[in-house]
N, C-alpha and C positions, 0 to 999 in steps of 0.2 A: 503493501498499499505506500503509497507516493502523495506528499505534498507538492506546492511552490514555494520556494525559499528566493533570499539572497547568501551568497556564501560570503563571507570577513575574511579574511589576512589571516585571523588565527583561526581558519580551518571551520568553525561556527559557522551555523546556519541560522539566519532572523529569517521572521514571517512578517516585520514590518519595517519599516525601512528610515527608523528617526532621527533627526541632527537634536542630540539632548542639550538645552545650553543649562547647565551644572552648577548651583553656587555651592560655597564649600561653606557656607554659613549664614546665620538667617541674616544678616545687613546687606549681601549681595542675593539675597534671594528677588526683591520687585526691580532691581536691574534686568536678570533672568528675565521676571515674565514679561517687562518689555522690552528685552530682541525678540523671544519667543511669538511675545502677538506682531511684530512686523512684519515673520520670516513666516510664510507655507512653510508644511513640511520641518520646522523646529515646535518643540516640546519643552517645558522646563518646568520643575519641580518646584514647592514649596520646601525648603529647610532651616525647621528654627533649632538644629543643634548646628556642631562645628567649634564655639565656644561658650565658655565658662560650663566645662564638662568634670568629672572627673579621669583619670587614667581609662578606666573602663570603657564609660562611655563612650567617654572619644575615638576608642577603638573601632567601636560597633560603628558611630558615624563613619570613620574614616571606607568603613569594610564596604556599606551600604551603598555609601556614595560612587567607591572605585566598582561595587557587581555593578551599579545600574550604568554606567557608559560604558563596560566588559559586556551589558545582556545583549544577544545576538539582533535582537530586534533594535539597534541600533548604530544607527552608519558610522556616526564620528559625535566627534563632545565638545564644545565651548568652556572652557573651566572658567569661571568667576569670582572671585575672589576678593574679601574686602582690602586686606592687606598686615590687619593683627590680630586677627582670628586665629583660635589653638590650631585649629586642622589649617594649615599652611598652604598655599595652595601650590608651592614649589614641591612640596611633602606627596597633595594626591598628586599632582602629577606625576611623579616618578611612582606611586603605588599605581595607580591606573595602566600606567608605560609598561607595570610588571605585570599587569593580567592580561591587557588586551593591546597591539600594533593597528588599530586602528587610528582612522585622523582624531588629531589633539590638538585644541589650540587653549591657552592659558591667558589671561587679563587678570593683570591686578588694578581694582578702580582707583587707590590712594597712589600706585604708580603713574596709573595713568590720566592723571588729572582731573577724576571725579567721573558723577553718574554720564551727563551726559557723552564724553570723550569716549566713559566705555563702551554705551549702548551704541556709539557712531561704530566704533571698530567691531565690537563684537557682533553687530545687524551686518556688517560685510562681512566677515569671515562666517558667519552662518551661511548667507544666502550662494555663497560659491560650494560653500559642504553642502546646501543640497543641492545646485546643479552637478552637482561629481554625483550624486547620491541616486539623482533622479538619471544619470547614465547606465546601471546596475540592470540589468534584466536577471528578470526570476527564472529558476532553474526548475529541474526535477529532482526531490530528495524525497529517499525513504525514509518513514516516519518514527522511522528508531533514531532520527536528529532530531527529533522535538521533544523537551521534557515540558508536562504538565503538570501545575499545585494542582491542585485540593483546599480547598476552604468551604465553611460553613458560615453562618450568621443571619441570627434573628431568626432562629430555630421551632418548629413548631414538631406535634407527632407526624406531621406527614416528610419530616424531613427525614424519622428514624428508617420512615416504613417504604418510603419512595424515593426520594431526591439522593440520599447518600447513599444506598443499595444502586444504585444506575449507577451515581457516580464510582461505585465501588468496582460493578460490572465494566467502569469504562478504563477503571485502572488496572484491571485483570487484562483485558484487550490490549491493552496500551503495555505492559510490563512483556506478554506472551508474544509485541512482535517486536519487541530489542528497544522499546521505547522506558522513558523512565517517569515513575508515578512520584510526585511525593505529599506525603500527608503531614499535616503540618496544625496546630495549635494544641503545645502539650499542656495547657491547662485544662482541658477538655479530652483527655485522655482517662482522668482521676477518678477512680471507680470501675474502672475498664482498662487501667494499663495494666493487671498482671492478664487479661486474653494478651493484647498486642504484644506484649514482652513474649508469651511464647511463640508467637509466628517468627523471632527473629531467626537469622539463616543462622545463627553462632551463638554458643553461650556470653562471647564476651557483648553481641549486639542486643540480647535479651538481656544483659545488668543494664547495660547505655539505656536502653528503654526505662528500666524505672527509676534510675538514674538520674534522670532528667526532669521527672515526674518531678520527684524527692525533692532534689533542690529549687524548683519555684516552689513546691508547698514549704521549704525551710525560710525562701527568700522572703513569701508576703507573710509569713508568723513573724517578722522580726518588725513586721511594721504593725505589730498585732490584729494581723486578721489571718479570717480563716478559705481559704479556696472551696473547702465542701462544701461551707455555712452559705456562701457566697455565690453559688449554683443549687440549682437556676438561676438564672439571672428573673429578675421584674416580665421581661418582655415572653423569656419561654414558659412560663407559669400562666403570663395570662395564654399563650398559645395555646397551650394545654401540658405544658410538658410539669411530669411531677418531681422527679426525682432527678438526682445527679447521675446518678448508675445510666436511669431512661438517654439522659442528652450525654453522658458519654461514650454508652453501648450505638446510640446513632452516628455518633462524630468515627468510629475509627470504621462504618460501612464505608465510608468513603477508601478508605486503602482494601478494598477487596476482598480478596482471599491468597495474596502471594505471600513469601514468605520477605521478611524487611532485612534488605540486604546491605543497608546503611544507616546512621543516624547521625546527622552532620549538625552544625550549631547554626544560627541566626546568621544569615544572609553566604553562606559557605555553600560554595560549587561544590555537587556532589562529583564524588572521584569514581561511582560506579553503574551500572542501567540497572534497573526494575524499580522495585518499589521501594521507596528513602523516605524518611522521618527527618524532617527539619524539629529544629527546638525552637519553637514559636509563643510568642503570648496570643491567648484567646481573642485579643485586640485584631479585631478583621480585618481595620488597615495598616497596622503594623505588621500584619501575619502578612499580609499580600504582598507589602513592601520587602520583608524579606527574603521570601522568596522568590521577586522580579531581581533582587541582587544576588540573587543563589540562581542567575540564570534560566528560571523559565520561559517558553515563548509566548505561552498562556496560559488561564488558570478559567477553571472551572469553580462557581461560588455557589453552594446550593441556599437558598432561605425560603422559609416556612412563612417568616410575614411581611420578605420585601425589603429592599435594600438597593439605594443606587453606585453605591460603590464603584469606582473604575480606579485605573493608573493610569500613567502620565507614558508608559512604552511598553504595557504587554493587558494584550488586550482582557478582559474579565469576563465570560461566558456565565450571567446568570442564571440559574435553573429554580425550580418552585414544584413542589406536589402537592399544591394547593390551587384547587381551581379560582375559589374568590381573590387571592393572591394576583395570580395572571390577570382576573378580568380587570382588577383595580391600577394594577402596574405595570397595564403590557408596555408601558415608554422605558419600563427598565428591566422586564424579565427579557432572555433571549429563549426560552424551552423549557415549554410547560410539561412535567411530567406527572399529573396529574392521574392521567386516565391507569396508572398504575393503582393509587387511590379507588378508583370507579370499578376497577378490576376489567379492566376492555386492552388493555396490554399488560406485558408480563416484562417485568424487572430486564430481562436477555432482550426484550425486544426494544425496549428502551435504551439500554445500553448501545447497541448495534444504533438509533438513529442518531445518538447525541456521541458516537465516536463519529462518524459523517457529517456531523454539526463544528466538531472540532476540528476536522478536517478545511471546512469550510470557512472557517475561521482564518485557520493559518494561507488558505489559499488569499485572502483579502477581504473576505465578507465582515465586515462593521460587526462587532459588537454592539447593545444599544447604549451603553458606559462613553462608548467609544464616539458613538453619535451626538452624543449628550456633549461629550468633551471635560467626563469626567477623568479628572489627575490626580486622586488623596495619594496624600504619602505621610506614614507615620514612620519615626526611626525605635525601634526598641530602645529603653535605657535602663538601667540600673539604682539610679540616684537621682535627688534634687541636683538641678542647675547650683553653680555653686557659685 
């Protein structure tokens, strides 16, 4: 099974051809937004980090930013810094270059003489880079080149009995075809982590799964909170989910039934093919951001109650098993699996249809979030700003 994509100089394959205007810190984010708004084919993000962070959080921020630049859906990057931030532009440039050899230009607002001068030069760079990007021709690639992320948010009972199992069937299909599927949201494994751990391909992987859950719980306890007491969320309860275990069992359905072959840190690029667990928070936007930085070209996102969120560089396919949600939020939902709930189609049938949808999106079909221009980003952090 094949899809059409863009071959990058580093050997990876993208399904979009963005020029990314990337801020190293909050103080350069608005400048990046202005540049991207003036150049068709360019995208930007709002980065609230990059300064006043403890060392561990700064390293996470730098890894995410570099990962976004290295993502195969990005043709090239215009990196814009302020000049006095902790995520120094020179350091960021070096980190990005260590991960990819794609086109990269770096500007520093304090050195360029202010915002107007920086916008002018960055816009010129971006327009030239977009022109270069448009010269690329799509080629046919095997589906094994894809890394597909999985996410759930605003869950209700239809998530556990329809949406997530359909995504799990998709995950199994992808793994069997030689692709990679990423299961995220460590905090939502709680209550079912022992079941997921039993699917670890090795004893070490089984232990890693249990470890990342325990580590999250201990971290939250230091703040005087309990993840087990805080779940299900008010929205989950309003939708009909009654227990933590019910929510967690529904969550891990997204990973299908294949063995877990690797556990990676937040925003880490997987080294293996197959089912991967990424250690992300349950916060949807931060989780999606981590998977985008980890190299996913597309993300499938299940929701029972509905959510509009997207990503600047990675298409996010929204899926619901709740017909009322689909009818109320059709401008946000891409794929309706309520026929499973209604008994009109099987999980296997809908899994096959979802695989076709993923291929269509890989071939260029816009998701609803892309059409609406949604580009949310949140970077996971361990500590308050300092």
